[in-house]
N, C-alpha and C positions, 0 to 999 in steps of 0.2 A: 504493499499500500504506499504509495508515494505521499509527500508532505510539501506543502508550500507555505513559506513565511513571509507575512505581510511586514514590511518594512514601514516605519511611520514616515509618512509623506510631508512635504513641505505644504502646510494647510493653507498656502496662498498669503500669508501674512509678514513673511520674510522672518519667522521665528526659528529658534534652534531647539527648542524642547518643549513639552506639555506636561501637565499634570493629570494623572488617570483619575476620574472623578468617580465614575461607576460603571463597572463591567454589566452589560445586559446578557452575557450568555456565560456558560461555565464550561469548564473542561468536559468531554463527553456530549456536549450538545451537537445537535446539526444544525447548519447554517445554510443559508442560500447566497449566491452571489449578490452583492448591494444590500444586505441585510445590515441593518445598524447593530453593533455589536460594543460599542463603547462609547462613553461621553468622556471627553478630555477638555481641560480648561487651559486656555492660553492666557496671553498676557493680556488679552482683550476680550475673550468672551468664553462660554462653553459651546463646545462644536460635538456634534455626532459624528463618528465616523463609521462608514459601512466597511465590510471585507470584500475584496476583490474575487476570492475564493470560496468555493461550495465545498461541503463535505463535514467531516466531524472536528469539532475544536479539539486538538492535541494539546497546545500548551498556551496559556496566557503568561505572557513574559514580564508583566508587572503586576503588582497589587495594587489595590486602590489607595491613592494618596501618595502613590511613587511617582518620580520623573521619568520621562522617557525621552530621549535626544532624537531628533530628525534623523531618519537613516538606519534607526536600531530597530531591533526585532519587536513587534506589538502583539502578534497572534499568530499562530501555527495551526494550520488546517490539512487535517489529513483526508485525501480525496476516498469518497465512499463509492461503493459499486453502483448505488443508485443515487445519484446527488439530487438534492432537492431544486425545483425551478428556479431560477432566478428572480429576484424581485422585479428588477427592470433590465432587459435586454442589454447586455453591455458591448461595447466593440472591443473584439478580443486583440491584445496588442501584438500576439504572436502570428496572426492571420498573414498569409503569403503576401508581403508588400503590398497591400491594399491600400487605398485613400486613408481609409479609417485607422489603419496601422501606423501610417506615418504621422496623421493627426496627433495619433495618441503620444508616440515618440516626442513630437515636438512639443506638446504641451505639458507632458510631465517633467520634461528637462526643463522648461521654462517656468515652472513653479508658478502659472498665471493666477491660479485660484479657480480656475475653471475645472481643473483636475482635483478631486478631493483625495482619490484613492487610485490604485494603480490601473485604471481602465479609461477609457476614452469619454468623450462627452458627446452630446446630442446637439442640435439645432435650437433645443428648448430655451426660452430665456426663463423659465423658472428657476428656482434654485435646486429643485429635485430632492430635497430632504424630505425624509418619511421618519417619524418618530415612532418607536416601538413602544407600545404600553410598558410604563413603567412598573417594575416588581423589586423587591426587596430580598435580602437573604441569600444571593447566590452565592454559592462557594467560590473563593478565588484561589488558585494554587500559589505557592511561593513562587516569587519571581525567578527566571532562569538567567544565568549569566548571559548578557549580551555580547555577540560577537562584533568585533570592530567593524565599522561601515568602513567600504571603499570611499575614496575621495570622489564626490560627484563628478558628473561628465560636465564639460563645458556646455553653457546654455545656449544654444543656437539662436533661439527665437528672441530671448531677452536681448541677447547681444546685439542683434540687428536692430531691435526697437531702440537700444540705447545708444547705438552708433549713429542712427538717424534722427535721434531727438524724440525719445517715445514720450508717452503721456506722463502726468505727475505721478509720482510713486515708483515707476519704472527707472532702474538706475541708469543714468546716462553717463558711462565712463569710455572715454575714447581711447585711453591709454592702456594697454594690457599690464604695464608696471603698476599701474593704481590698482587693478585687479588684484595682482599679487600680492601687493602690501596690505590690501585689504584682508586677504585670506591669511595672510602671517600675522595680523594684528588682530583677527577676529572680529573685523567690523562687518556688520550686516549692511550691505549695499543697499536693500530695499528700504530698509528704516531710514538710512541716511539719505536717500532720494526724497522720501516723504518729507523728512524735516528740511530738505534743501529746496523744497518747492518745484522740483522737476529741473531745476538747473543742471550743468554738467559737473561731474563730481571729480575734483582736483586731488592730488597727493595732499595738499593742506587740509582738505576736508577730512580724509581719511585718518591723518596724524592727530587732527583736533579731536576726533571721535574716538581714537584708541587712548588718548590722554583720560579717559573715563575708567574706573575700575572694571576689569573683565569679569564675567562669570566664569567660575570653574567648570571643567569641562563635564564633570559628574558631581552632583551635590546631594545631600539628604532630602527626601520629599519634605515639602512645606507643611506638611500636615503632622510631622513627626514631633514629640515634645521638644521641648528645649534641653539641652544638654549641659549638664554641669561642667563648669570649665575646671574645677578643683581649687580655685582661689574666691569662692564666694560669689561666682557670678554664673549667669546662665546665657547659653548662646541660642539664638533662635535664627535658624536659616532663613534667608529671603527666599521666596517664591518667586517663579517668573513675572508674576504681576508686580510685586513690589519691586523686583530689579529694573522692570520697564518704567514705573513710575520715578525711582530714584534717578534713573539716567535722565529722563526728561525733564525733571525739576532742575538737576545738576546743570544740565546745558542751559537752560533757561535763565538760571541764576549767574552764570558763567559768561554769557553771550550778551544778555539784554542790558543796557544801562536804563534801568526803570526808574520811573518817579511816580509819587503817589500824591493825589489831591483827596479832599474828602469834605462832605458838607453834611450838617444836620437839617432834615427836611420835615416839615409839617404833612404828614401824611393822613391827617384827619378827613379832609375832603375826598380822598382816594377811598378810604375805609368806610366812609358814608355812602359813596356811590355803589361800591361793591355791596353794601348792605340792602341798598334800595332796589338793586337789580334781582336779589333773592325772592323765591316765591315758594309756596308749599310744595310744589313739584320739580321745581328745579333751582339748584343752589346759585346758578351763574357762574362766570369766570371767577376763578381764584385770583388772589392779589398776584401771584407771579405772573399770570398772564398778562394784567395790565402792565406790570413793570416791563415784562418783555415786549410789548407792543411799544412803550416808551422809549426803550433802548433801540428799536429797531428805526424808529422814526428819527431818534438823534442821529443814528449811523448814516441815514440819507443826509443829512447836514453837514456831517463830517466823515465822509467816505474814507479819509486816509486811515481811521481807525479800524476800518474793514478790511485789513490788509495784511501783507506778508513782506519782508523785506530780503530782497535778492541780494545777497553781500557778494556774490561772484560777480555781478553786473553792476552791483551799486544801483539798483533801482527799487523803488515802492511799488508793489504790485496790488493794485485795488480789485478785489472782487467784484464779480458783476452782480451777486446775490448775496443775501445774508444768510448763513447757516449758524443760527445761533446756539453755541454750545451751552450747556446747562452742567454744573457739577453737581453730581449725583454721589452719594454715599451708599455704598453697596456692602454686602457681606464680604466681598472681595477687597474691598478699599474704594477709594475715591476715583471715579470714570466721569469723562466728560463727552457724552454723546450729543448730538446737535440734531435740533429741529430745522430739517432741510426746507430751504425757501421760506424761512420765517417773515421775510420782507413782503411776501405775497399774502399773508393771512390776516384776518380779521381777529379780533380779542377772543371771539368764542372758538375760532378754529385753533389758535394758538393754545388756549386751554385744554382742549382735545388731546392736540399733539403733545403737549408737555405731560399731560397725564401719562397718556400710552407710553411715551418715551420713558420717562422715569420708570415706569413699571417694569418694561423690558430690561432696563438697564440693571435695576435692582436684582432680577432674575438672570442676569449674565446673557441675556438674549439680543441686546441690541446688535445691529448688524456691523461690519465692518466700515462700511461707508459712514454709517452714522457716528462711529467712535473717532474716525479721521477726518471728517469733513468740515468741522468746525472752523469759522471765521472770525468769532468774536465770542467770548465767554461771558455769562451772566452767573454769578454765584449768590446763592441765598444762605448765606452763613447765619442768618437770624434763626433758621431753624434749629441751629444748635444752642440757642439764647445766649449768643454773644452779640456784642454791640460792635464791633470794628474788627478788622482783618488787613495786613498788608500782604495781600495774596500775591501768588507767583504767576506770571504770565504763562499761557499755555503755548509754548514754542510749537509752530513757528508764527502764531498769532501775535498781534503788537499790543493789546490791551485786554484788561478784563475789569469789570464791574461787579461790585458786591454790595449786598445790603445787610444791614444788622437786625435785630429784633424791633419791633414797634412797642414803644413803651409810652405810658402815660406819664409826660413831664410838664412841669411849668413853663409857661409860654408866653411872651408878650403878644398881645394881639390887641390893635389899637389903642396902645396905651396902658392896657391891663393885663395883669398876670392871670392866665387862664390854664387849664388843663388841656393838653393837646396829644395828639397821638404822634410821636417823633421816632424817626429812625435816622440811622447815620448811614450815607453812602461813602464808599470808598472806590477811588478809580486809579489803577495801576496802568501806566503806558510806557512804552518803548520810546524813550527820549531821541532817538535816532530818527523816527519818523514825524514828528512834531514837537513843538514847544508847549509852554504851559497855558498859553492863550487858546490854543485849539482843545487841549485836555479841558480846561476851565469851561469853555464855551459848550463841549459835549456834556459833561457832568451837569451844568445850569439847565440845559434843555431838558434832561429828564427829569431834574429836582421841580422845574417850573410846572411840567406835565403832572406831576404828582399832586402839587400843590394847588392845581386847578384844572383837574381831569375832565371836568364837564366841557371846558372850552377847549382843551387840547384835543380830546377825542374826535370831534368833528372834523378837525383839519388834517389828521393823520390819513 
């Protein structure tokens, strides 16, 4: 009986490892081609992984909670005499030089994200994901030692796209020496391309990225308990998510000369407007939806803040639309998914999209596009019952706006001290793209709309 071992593929996000969240099969189970067999957690989301082989599960190469490196064994399947029918008919990569086989080879090598596992794609524009009903208590065997994976083959499709000026997020590396340097220093060119906004990656980019601490080749699982160090300390390994966050925040602080302005705002009129919109059957838009609407309107007035900085060409690149990033605290940590096309939405539409997006993000189901497409970030840290924050800009964006909690405070109105609902806004911006006048104009545009929403909303 022959066996086939499925190696963990590049899941299309340029990541080097994943954490096994839950096996949906056990050793001895019979599986079909394209059947979801495991849920894994990347640095961005939880992903269902199907198997390209049919037969009986011989070995699960990692236990739940363990980390698996890209290119290492994930599951071994023994071919059965009567294999189950495939869930979806795949393109067999070993077919005799067919166009489908050629497409398979190119897409698998390219790591384009169109190929999740080791078989070809169809012309369908859908995701093709199918979720197997969840169950618990499946036995999992102890992980077997993983054989070293050979160095990946050259990436012909990606190389062609890169050398011809591919889309944002696809590395544009003209020099093979830069590619070699990236491999030697362990720099992920896909991640570097996304951060660079699609510009050509040079030796300087790679050397700057490699200055950050590199992740070890093999590390303990993130869910393992803290290990005593013997000197009264405990050491907790960083999982892939925390490493990605650490690298992104470190890069932001090291590269962006940021400045901060803040203002206390009388949010009483906005709170009253929101309460007046409530009915017995419809709670109306939440406060965050109104704040998002005012933020988007201010970005129309100051589009330089809805941009990125192309340091290679020394240009400010303004975005055509506003993909409004929202800082969301999940069980995995802080993520910043974006409401795509927020500048085209009404307050009610923003409210629906914000609620749906934050729910997906907390469940680890936000899409790769939602997690990477943000052009400006809105942070409601008031939800943590704090008043202010010196936020870190979400690179490669150039600004972030935050709101503290709304409190009853004494406030002077028409010469008299009265109780009003006050919140503090803080705005952090990249001083390379604008000066204090622009930043102050932006934050005042938002503040003025909050203090007089009845007049502001009709103008939006």
